[in-house]
Structures are given as C-alpha cells and as structure tokens.
TILUM-438100 format. One record per residue (C-alpha): residue number from 1; x, y, z. Coordinates in Angstrom, 1 decimal, padded with zeros to 4 digits. Layout:
REM TILUM-438100
<pt nr="NUM" c1="X" c2="Y" c3="Z"/>
...
REM end
This chain:
REM TILUM-438100
<pt nr="1" c1="017.7" c2="005.3" c3="008.7"/>
<pt nr="2" c1="019.5" c2="003.8" c3="005.7"/>
<pt nr="3" c1="022.0" c2="001.0" c3="006.0"/>
<pt nr="4" c1="025.0" c2="003.3" c3="005.7"/>
<pt nr="5" c1="023.8" c2="005.5" c3="008.6"/>
<pt nr="6" c1="023.0" c2="002.4" c3="010.7"/>
<pt nr="7" c1="026.5" c2="001.0" c3="010.2"/>
<pt nr="8" c1="028.1" c2="004.4" c3="011.1"/>
<pt nr="9" c1="025.9" c2="004.6" c3="014.3"/>
<pt nr="10" c1="026.7" c2="001.1" c3="015.4"/>
<pt nr="11" c1="030.4" c2="001.6" c3="014.7"/>
<pt nr="12" c1="030.4" c2="004.7" c3="016.8"/>
<pt nr="13" c1="028.8" c2="002.8" c3="019.7"/>
<pt nr="14" c1="031.3" c2="-000.1" c3="019.4"/>
<pt nr="15" c1="033.7" c2="001.4" c3="022.0"/>
<pt nr="16" c1="033.4" c2="001.1" c3="025.7"/>
<pt nr="17" c1="033.7" c2="004.9" c3="026.4"/>
<pt nr="18" c1="031.4" c2="006.0" c3="023.6"/>
<pt nr="19" c1="028.8" c2="003.5" c3="024.6"/>
<pt nr="20" c1="029.1" c2="004.8" c3="028.2"/>
<pt nr="21" c1="028.8" c2="008.4" c3="027.1"/>
<pt nr="22" c1="025.7" c2="007.6" c3="025.0"/>
<pt nr="23" c1="024.0" c2="005.7" c3="027.8"/>
<pt nr="24" c1="024.7" c2="008.6" c3="030.2"/>
<pt nr="25" c1="023.2" c2="011.1" c3="027.8"/>
<pt nr="26" c1="020.1" c2="008.9" c3="027.2"/>
<pt nr="27" c1="019.6" c2="008.7" c3="031.0"/>
<pt nr="28" c1="020.1" c2="012.5" c3="031.3"/>
<pt nr="29" c1="017.3" c2="013.1" c3="028.9"/>
<pt nr="30" c1="016.8" c2="016.0" c3="026.5"/>
<pt nr="31" c1="018.5" c2="018.5" c3="028.8"/>
<pt nr="32" c1="021.8" c2="016.7" c3="028.3"/>
<pt nr="33" c1="025.0" c2="017.2" c3="030.2"/>
<pt nr="34" c1="028.0" c2="019.5" c3="029.9"/>
<pt nr="35" c1="031.4" c2="018.1" c3="028.8"/>
<pt nr="36" c1="032.9" c2="018.6" c3="032.3"/>
<pt nr="37" c1="030.2" c2="016.5" c3="034.0"/>
<pt nr="38" c1="030.6" c2="013.7" c3="031.5"/>
<pt nr="39" c1="034.4" c2="013.7" c3="031.8"/>
<pt nr="40" c1="034.2" c2="013.7" c3="035.6"/>
<pt nr="41" c1="031.7" c2="010.8" c3="035.7"/>
<pt nr="42" c1="033.7" c2="008.7" c3="033.3"/>
<pt nr="43" c1="037.0" c2="009.8" c3="034.7"/>
<pt nr="44" c1="038.3" c2="010.6" c3="031.2"/>
<pt nr="45" c1="040.8" c2="013.4" c3="030.4"/>
<pt nr="46" c1="039.1" c2="016.2" c3="028.4"/>
<pt nr="47" c1="041.1" c2="015.5" c3="025.2"/>
<pt nr="48" c1="040.0" c2="011.9" c3="025.1"/>
<pt nr="49" c1="036.4" c2="012.8" c3="025.9"/>
<pt nr="50" c1="036.4" c2="015.4" c3="023.0"/>
<pt nr="51" c1="037.5" c2="012.7" c3="020.6"/>
<pt nr="52" c1="034.7" c2="010.3" c3="021.7"/>
<pt nr="53" c1="032.0" c2="013.1" c3="021.7"/>
<pt nr="54" c1="033.0" c2="014.2" c3="018.2"/>
<pt nr="55" c1="032.8" c2="010.6" c3="017.0"/>
<pt nr="56" c1="029.2" c2="010.3" c3="018.3"/>
<pt nr="57" c1="028.3" c2="013.7" c3="016.9"/>
<pt nr="58" c1="029.6" c2="012.8" c3="013.4"/>
<pt nr="59" c1="027.5" c2="009.6" c3="013.6"/>
<pt nr="60" c1="024.4" c2="011.7" c3="014.3"/>
<pt nr="61" c1="023.8" c2="010.1" c3="017.7"/>
<pt nr="62" c1="024.2" c2="013.2" c3="019.8"/>
<pt nr="63" c1="023.6" c2="016.9" c3="019.5"/>
<pt nr="64" c1="025.9" c2="019.7" c3="020.7"/>
<pt nr="65" c1="024.7" c2="023.1" c3="021.8"/>
<pt nr="66" c1="026.6" c2="026.0" c3="023.2"/>
<pt nr="67" c1="025.1" c2="027.6" c3="026.3"/>
<pt nr="68" c1="027.1" c2="030.5" c3="027.4"/>
<pt nr="69" c1="030.6" c2="029.1" c3="027.9"/>
<pt nr="70" c1="029.6" c2="025.5" c3="028.1"/>
<pt nr="71" c1="029.0" c2="022.8" c3="025.4"/>
<pt nr="72" c1="026.0" c2="020.7" c3="026.2"/>
<pt nr="73" c1="025.7" c2="017.3" c3="024.7"/>
<pt nr="74" c1="022.4" c2="015.4" c3="024.5"/>
<pt nr="75" c1="021.2" c2="012.2" c3="022.9"/>
<pt nr="76" c1="019.4" c2="012.8" c3="019.6"/>
<pt nr="77" c1="016.3" c2="010.9" c3="020.5"/>
<pt nr="78" c1="014.8" c2="011.3" c3="017.0"/>
<pt nr="79" c1="017.8" c2="009.5" c3="015.5"/>
<pt nr="80" c1="017.8" c2="006.9" c3="018.2"/>
REM end
C-alpha cells in the first residue's frame, strides 16, 4: 500500500459510524452482511448508511457484491 492509499484508508476510518461499520464487517468475516442488517445494528437510516458504505468502498476497505436483491458488504481482508 502506498502512502496516498494509506491516507485515504485512514481518513475513511476516521469517523465513528464508518469505523463501526468496518469493525462489524471484519467480525462478520468473508461472508459479509447485507445493508439492512448493518443499518439495523447501528441504528442508522439507510441514506446515511449508504453514504458511509460508499466512502469505505471508495477507499478500498470493503467490497460490495449483489446477491439477488441484496447488496452484501464485506471487509476486504487483502487490503486490510
């Protein structure tokens, strides 16, 4: 990981909700969690959660996969 990527990753984690989402996804393992489960556990409205998930995704810290009608988010363990 180069310095620019490290700064982007750390900046993405420098928020209470994003850090909480990331920790939850690390604990969930490679199978990840759907957005509804994450929102319910953190008690966040879906629009706010989407903003935070996209920030983590742009920083390369999490992956996003569509399974049927759900979006599944997981920690990118290789990047971690």
